C-alpha positions in Angstrom: -70.8 168.0 98.8 -70.2 165.1 101.3 -69.9 162.7 98.4 -67.7 165.3 96.5 -65.7 164.5 99.6 -65.5 160.9 99.7 -64.8 160.7 96.1 -61.6 163.1 96.9 -60.7 160.8 99.6 -61.2 157.6 97.6 -58.9 159.0 94.2 -56.3 159.9 97.3 -56.3 156.7 98.3 -56.2 154.8 94.8 -53.3 157.7 94.0 -51.5 156.5 96.8 -52.0 152.8 96.7 -50.6 152.8 93.3 -47.8 154.2 94.5 -46.8 152.3 97.0 -46.0 149.4 95.1 -43.8 151.4 92.6 -41.7 152.7 95.8 -41.3 149.1 97.1 -40.4 147.6 93.7 -37.1 150.3 93.3 -34.3 147.6 93.4 -31.3 147.1 91.5 -30.6 143.4 90.7 -26.8 143.9 90.4 -24.5 140.6 89.7 -20.6 140.8 88.4 -17.5 139.5 89.4 -16.6 137.6 92.1 -13.7 139.6 93.1 -16.1 142.5 94.4 -19.5 140.5 94.8 -18.7 140.1 98.7 -17.9 144.2 99.0 -21.2 145.0 96.8 -23.2 143.3 99.4 -21.9 145.2 102.1 -22.2 148.1 100.2 -26.1 147.9 100.0 -26.8 148.6 103.5 -25.5 151.4 103.3 -26.7 152.5 99.6 -29.9 151.5 100.7 -30.0 153.8 103.6 -28.5 156.6 101.4 -31.1 156.6 98.7 -33.9 154.0 99.7 -32.9 151.8 96.6 -32.2 148.2 97.5 -29.4 146.3 95.7 -30.7 142.9 95.2 -26.7 140.7 94.5 -26.9 137.7 93.0 -23.6 135.8 93.0 -21.6 133.6 90.9 -22.3 134.9 87.4 -18.6 136.2 86.7 -18.0 139.5 84.7 -19.4 137.9 81.2 -22.4 136.0 82.6 -23.1 139.3 84.2 -22.8 141.1 80.9 -24.7 138.6 79.5 -27.3 138.7 81.9 -27.8 142.6 81.4 -27.9 142.5 77.8 -30.8 140.2 78.1 -32.0 142.3 81.2 -32.3 140.3 83.6 -29.9 142.2 85.4 -29.5 146.0 86.2 -26.2 147.0 86.5 -22.9 145.1 86.5 -19.7 144.9 88.6 -17.1 143.9 86.3 -13.3 143.1 86.4 -12.8 143.9 82.8 -14.4 146.7 80.2 -16.7 145.6 77.8 -15.7 144.0 74.8 -17.6 145.5 71.3 -19.6 142.3 71.0 -21.1 141.8 74.1 -22.5 145.0 73.5 -26.6 144.4 72.6 -27.7 147.5 73.4 -25.2 150.7 74.1 -23.6 150.4 77.4 -21.9 152.8 80.2 -19.3 151.5 81.5 -17.4 153.5 84.3 -14.2 152.3 86.9 -15.4 152.5 90.3 -12.5 150.8 92.2 -9.0 149.2 92.0 -7.3 146.7 94.6 -4.1 145.2 94.5 -3.6 142.0 92.2 -1.8 139.7 94.9 -0.4 136.1 95.1 -1.8 134.0 97.8 -0.8 131.0 99.7 -2.0 128.5 102.4 1.6 128.2 103.4 2.5 129.4 106.9 5.3 131.6 106.2 5.9 131.8 102.6 8.8 133.1 101.4 8.8 136.9 99.4 9.4 136.5 95.4 11.2 138.3 93.0 9.1 139.1 89.7 11.9 136.9 87.9 10.9 133.8 89.6 7.0 133.9 88.5 7.4 132.5 85.3 9.6 129.7 86.5 7.6 128.8 89.3 4.5 128.1 86.1 6.6 126.5 84.5 8.4 123.9 86.7 6.9 120.6 87.2 7.6 120.5 91.1 8.1 124.0 92.9 9.2 124.6 96.2 9.1 127.0 99.0 12.3 128.1 100.0 11.8 125.5 103.3 11.4 122.7 101.2 7.3 123.0 101.3 6.2 122.0 98.1 4.6 124.5 96.2 1.3 123.9 94.7 -0.2 126.4 91.5 -3.7 127.0 91.2 -4.5 128.2 87.7 -7.5 130.1 85.8 -9.7 129.6 83.1 -8.3 130.9 79.9 -11.4 133.8 80.1 -10.1 134.9 84.0 -9.1 138.9 84.0 -6.4 138.5 86.6 -4.2 135.4 84.6 -4.5 137.7 81.3 -3.3 140.7 83.3 -0.1 139.0 84.8 0.5 137.3 81.2 0.3 140.7 79.9 2.6 142.6 82.7 5.2 139.4 83.7 7.8 138.3 81.3 7.6 134.6 80.0 4.4 133.9 82.5 1.9 133.5 79.5 3.8 130.8 78.0 4.4 129.1 81.4 0.7 129.2 82.4 0.4 127.2 79.2 2.8 124.8 79.4 1.4 124.1 83.4 -2.5 123.9 81.4 -1.2 120.6 80.2 -0.5 118.9 83.8 -3.5 116.9 84.7 -2.4 117.3 88.2 -2.9 121.3 88.5 -6.0 122.5 89.3 -8.3 125.2 87.3 -10.3 127.0 89.3 -13.3 128.7 87.4 -14.7 131.0 89.7 -12.9 133.7 92.1 -14.8 131.9 95.4 -13.9 128.6 93.9 -10.3 129.8 93.8 -9.6 130.8 97.3 -11.4 127.7 98.3 -9.1 125.6 96.8 -6.4 127.6 97.8 -7.2 127.4 101.3 -7.9 123.0 101.3 -4.7 122.8 99.5 -1.1 123.0 101.5 1.5 125.0 99.6 -0.8 126.7 97.4 -0.2 129.7 95.2 -2.8 131.5 92.8 -3.6 134.8 92.3 -6.8 137.1 93.7 -7.8 140.4 94.6 -6.9 142.0 97.7 -10.5 143.3 98.1 -11.7 139.6 97.9 -9.0 138.4 100.7 -10.3 141.3 102.9 -14.0 141.2 102.2 -14.6 137.6 102.5 -11.8 137.2 105.3 -10.2 134.5 103.9 -7.4 132.3 105.5 -4.8 133.1 103.2 -0.9 134.5 103.4 -0.1 137.6 101.3 3.1 137.2 99.1 5.7 140.2 98.9 6.6 140.6 95.7 10.7 142.3 95.1 10.9 142.9 98.4 7.0 145.1 98.9 4.0 143.6 100.5 0.9 144.3 98.5 -1.4 146.5 100.7 -3.5 150.0 99.3 -1.1 152.0 100.7 1.8 150.3 98.5 -0.8 150.4 95.7 -1.7 154.4 96.0 2.2 155.2 96.0 2.8 152.8 93.0 5.7 151.1 95.3 3.6 147.5 94.4 2.4 147.3 90.3 0.0 144.9 90.5 -3.6 146.0 90.5 -7.0 145.1 88.9 -10.2 147.8 88.2 -13.9 147.3 88.5 -16.2 148.8 86.1 -20.0 149.3 87.1 -21.8 148.4 83.6 -25.0 149.3 83.0 -27.6 149.8 80.0 -27.9 153.5 78.4 -31.6 153.5 78.5 -32.1 152.2 81.9 -29.1 153.7 84.0 -31.4 155.8 87.0 -30.6 153.7 89.3 -27.1 152.8 88.3 -25.9 156.2 88.3 -27.5 157.0 91.8 -25.1 153.7 93.1 -22.3 154.7 91.0 -22.4 158.5 92.7 -22.7 156.7 96.0 -19.4 154.8 95.5 -18.1 158.1 94.8 -19.4 159.9 97.9 -17.4 160.3 101.4 -19.2 157.3 102.7 -19.3 155.0 99.6 -15.1 155.2 99.1 -15.4 154.3 103.4 -16.9 151.5 102.9 -15.0 150.6 99.5 -11.8 151.2 101.9 -12.9 148.7 104.6 -13.5 146.1 102.0 -9.8 145.9 100.5 -10.3 148.2 97.7 -10.1 152.1 96.4 -12.4 154.4 94.9 -11.8 155.4 91.4 -13.5 159.0 91.3 -14.7 161.0 88.0 
């Protein structure tokens, strides 16, 4: 009888021992666009407290690189700045919008004047644009694959051709990542570039926002539709590995998740 009891205790111990690594291994590897990567770092401890699941945030991949890593099963979930393209889906993928933020023009200039929508194409096309006080305005471009540039090229008349013209200028810097973009903009006097408000807020970036058509970009202005330019973020994950990612999506749509997103300059998107 004593031996039977010892065997039972040993069996329970082995079972518990086997379950502990599984519990410890409950982790999501997340990568994605630099525009929301810092916000996801700030989401991570709240998500772990609520669910017990740790998020390992891997920076520097961008949307395209992260989606490739997701297809190769290096990542579990991606926070992307765009929807998935058909040729990126090696396996069935699920993409759900979870946040949006104003797409803003920013500068290192201490007191930038506001701009009209009709001014923007001319700024990119001009050889030596200047702010109203005479300070040289120095544009920063993004790569051709950048989602932010694609958005204003589509929405603002004349901007696509103007940016293509600016790409031929050897003096105009091209920022490969969201983090490079704001780093250059902070160093360059009179800089002019695009960024998501969420990145500016979450990373505490030292740049000024530029009013467009008399409206200063803000979450309130985006919510009431007085500010027109916005970028969306999508949570992307493989359909056959969705459990942890679905929990993250549910958390981001919960009151606590919405609060964290709001604090990082983003509006949550519900179902």
